[in-house]
C-alpha positions in Angstrom: -23.2 -13.6 27.3 -22.2 -10.0 28.1 -18.8 -10.6 26.5 -20.5 -12.1 23.4 -22.7 -9.0 23.0 -19.7 -6.7 23.3 -17.9 -8.6 20.5 -21.0 -8.5 18.3 -21.4 -4.7 18.8 -17.7 -4.1 17.9 -18.1 -6.2 14.8 -21.2 -4.3 13.7 -19.6 -0.8 14.1 -16.4 -1.8 12.2 -18.1 -1.1 8.8 -19.0 2.4 9.9 -15.4 3.1 11.0 -14.1 1.7 7.7 -16.5 3.7 5.6 -15.4 6.9 7.2 -11.8 6.2 6.4 -12.5 5.0 2.8 -11.0 1.6 3.6 -14.3 -0.2 3.6 -15.7 -2.7 1.1 -18.9 -4.8 1.2 -20.3 -7.8 -0.6 -21.8 -11.3 -0.3 -20.4 -14.8 0.0 -21.5 -18.4 -0.5 -19.8 -21.4 1.0 -20.0 -25.2 0.3 -18.7 -27.3 3.1 -17.8 -31.0 3.7 -17.7 -32.3 7.2 -16.3 -35.5 8.6 -17.3 -36.9 11.9 -14.6 -38.6 13.9 -15.6 -41.2 16.5 -13.8 -40.5 19.8 -15.3 -43.2 21.9 -17.3 -46.0 20.2 -19.6 -48.0 22.4 -20.6 -50.4 19.6 -20.7 -54.1 20.2 -18.0 -56.4 18.9 -18.3 -57.0 15.2 -20.1 -53.8 14.5 -18.3 -51.0 12.7 -19.1 -47.5 13.7 -17.6 -44.7 11.7 -17.9 -41.1 10.5 -19.4 -40.3 7.1 -19.1 -37.3 4.9 -21.8 -34.6 5.2 -22.3 -31.7 2.8 -23.4 -28.3 4.1 -23.5 -24.7 3.0 -23.7 -21.1 4.1 -24.7 -17.8 2.5 -24.3 -14.3 3.8 -23.2 -10.7 3.6 -19.8 -9.3 4.5 -17.8 -6.2 5.3 -14.1 -5.8 4.9 -11.8 -3.2 6.4 -8.2 -2.6 5.2 -5.9 -1.9 8.2 -3.2 -1.1 5.7 -2.4 -2.1 2.1 -1.8 -5.7 3.0 -3.7 -6.6 6.2 -7.5 -6.7 6.4 -10.2 -7.4 8.9 -13.4 -9.0 7.7 -16.8 -9.8 9.3 -20.5 -10.1 8.4 -23.4 -12.4 9.1 -24.2 -15.8 7.5 -27.0 -18.4 7.5 -25.3 -21.8 8.1 -26.7 -25.3 7.3 -24.2 -28.0 8.3 -24.9 -31.7 7.8 -22.9 -34.4 9.7 -23.2 -38.1 8.8 -22.6 -41.1 11.0 -22.7 -44.7 9.9 -23.2 -48.0 11.8 -22.3 -51.1 9.7 -22.4 -54.8 10.3 -25.9 -55.0 11.9 -27.9 -58.2 11.7 -31.6 -58.1 12.1 -34.0 -61.1 11.9 -34.2 -61.0 8.1 -30.4 -60.7 7.9 -29.9 -63.8 10.1 -32.3 -65.8 7.9 -30.8 -64.6 4.6 -27.1 -64.3 5.7 -27.0 -60.6 4.9 -26.1 -57.4 6.9 -27.7 -54.0 7.3 -26.4 -50.6 8.2 -27.8 -47.4 9.7 -27.1 -44.0 8.1 -27.5 -41.2 10.7 -27.6 -37.6 9.5 -27.5 -34.7 11.9 -28.2 -31.3 10.4 -27.4 -28.1 12.5 -28.7 -24.7 11.3 -27.3 -21.5 12.8 -26.5 -17.9 12.4 -22.7 -17.3 12.1 -20.8 -14.1 12.7 -17.3 -14.6 11.1 -14.2 -12.7 12.2 -11.2 -13.1 9.8 -7.8 -11.6 9.8 -6.1 -11.8 6.4 -3.0 -10.9 4.5 -3.0 -9.9 0.8 0.0 -10.9 -1.4 0.4 -9.1 -4.7 1.1 -11.2 -7.8 2.8 -10.2 -11.1 -0.7 -9.5 -12.5 -2.3 -6.2 -11.4 -5.7 -7.9 -11.4 -4.8 -10.9 -9.2 -3.9 -11.0 -5.5 -3.4 -14.0 -3.2 -4.8 -14.0 0.3 -4.1 -16.1 3.4 -5.4 -15.8 6.9 -7.1 -17.2 10.0 -10.2 -16.5 12.0 -13.3 -18.0 13.4 -17.1 -17.8 13.6 -19.4 -17.0 16.5 -22.2 -19.5 16.1 -25.7 -18.6 17.3 -27.3 -22.1 17.0 -31.0 -22.3 16.2 -31.9 -25.9 15.5 -30.6 -29.5 15.1 -32.4 -32.3 13.4 -31.8 -36.0 13.0 -32.7 -38.1 10.0 -31.8 -41.8 10.2 -32.6 -44.9 8.2 -31.8 -48.6 8.0 -30.1 -49.6 4.7 -31.0 -53.2 4.0 -29.2 -55.4 1.4 -32.3 -57.3 0.2 -35.3 -55.3 1.3 -36.4 -51.6 1.1 -34.7 -49.1 3.3 -36.5 -48.1 6.5 -36.8 -44.7 8.1 -36.1 -44.5 11.8 -38.5 -42.0 13.3 -37.4 -42.7 16.9 -33.7 -42.0 16.2 -32.3 -39.3 18.5 -28.8 -37.7 19.0 -27.6 -35.4 21.7 -25.7 -32.5 20.3 -23.6 -30.1 22.4 -23.3 -27.4 19.9 -20.2 -25.2 20.1 -20.6 -21.4 20.1 -17.4 -21.0 18.0 -15.5 -22.3 15.0 -11.8 -21.7 14.3 -10.0 -22.1 11.0 -7.5 -21.0 8.3 -8.1 -20.0 4.7 -6.2 -19.1 1.6 -7.1 -18.3 -2.0 -7.1 -15.7 -4.8 -8.8 -12.4 -5.5 -9.5 -11.4 -9.1 -10.4 -7.8 -10.0 -13.4 -8.0 -12.4 -13.8 -4.3 -12.8 -12.6 -1.1 -11.1 -15.2 -1.6 -8.3 -15.8 -5.4 -8.2 -13.6 -8.2 -6.9 -14.2 -11.9 -7.0 -12.6 -14.1 -4.3 -12.2 -17.9 -4.2 -11.0 -19.2 -0.8 -10.5 -22.9 0.2 -10.6 -23.3 4.0 -10.1 -25.8 6.8 -12.2 -25.5 10.0 -12.8 -27.1 13.3 -16.0 -26.8 15.3 -15.8 -28.6 18.7 -19.3 -29.9 18.6 -19.8 -32.9 20.9 -22.1 -35.7 19.6 -23.7 -38.4 21.7 -24.8 -40.7 18.8 -27.9 -42.7 18.3 -28.0 -46.4 19.2 -24.7 -46.9 21.1 -24.3 -43.4 22.7 -20.9 -43.1 21.2 -19.0 -39.8 21.4 -17.8 -37.9 18.3 -16.6 -34.5 17.0 -16.2 -32.9 13.5 -13.7 -31.4 11.1 -14.7 -29.3 8.1 -13.3 -28.2 4.8 -14.8 -26.2 2.0 -14.6 -23.4 -0.6 -16.0 -19.9 -0.2 -16.9 -17.6 -3.2 -16.9 -13.9 -2.4 -18.0 -10.8 -4.3 -17.1 -7.5 -2.8 -17.4 -3.9 -4.0 -14.8 -1.3 -3.3 
């Protein structure tokens, strides 16, 4: 915990250092993210298909960027993160399914909300156009997790869907995310820059999933929009 506090303090004073040296810029960002659960150890019975689904999440926040030189930059800030992870169990047969020769499935959604402190190292590549630069880089996020929530329901073939109020998942939430990014920056005016950055991330959350206690982890990809002021 002491080490995490030290990292946060360093991140928070970077903007002040940058401002003093006129290499500082600030702005806001918004990210849309797709996550895919991968099943590491399925405990489902024979004939039942347990697999990961696609969940859609988002984050919004403020950022500060410091230019170490003309090409290399350091970026940080603070974000609110809402990440949804989807898990599916197919091939289930309840009493009505046995009678009617049908099958049912369970859709299990796990939503994790947190505060994220990103730390990115990036490299800017000039293009032929004076108003466009390309960026690539790597980094991570310190996750201060606040809550996780489960919403599950049975999807029947012939009768109405049914919510499962007793569904529970155990989530060992990771305190960090790592990833890479690339994209483009466009100069909208002398002071304003728009950035569009696709990214790929890995958050080593460990899930103990509802019904069969199967284990899983997640991978994420998304696009971040950034506006920053020089």
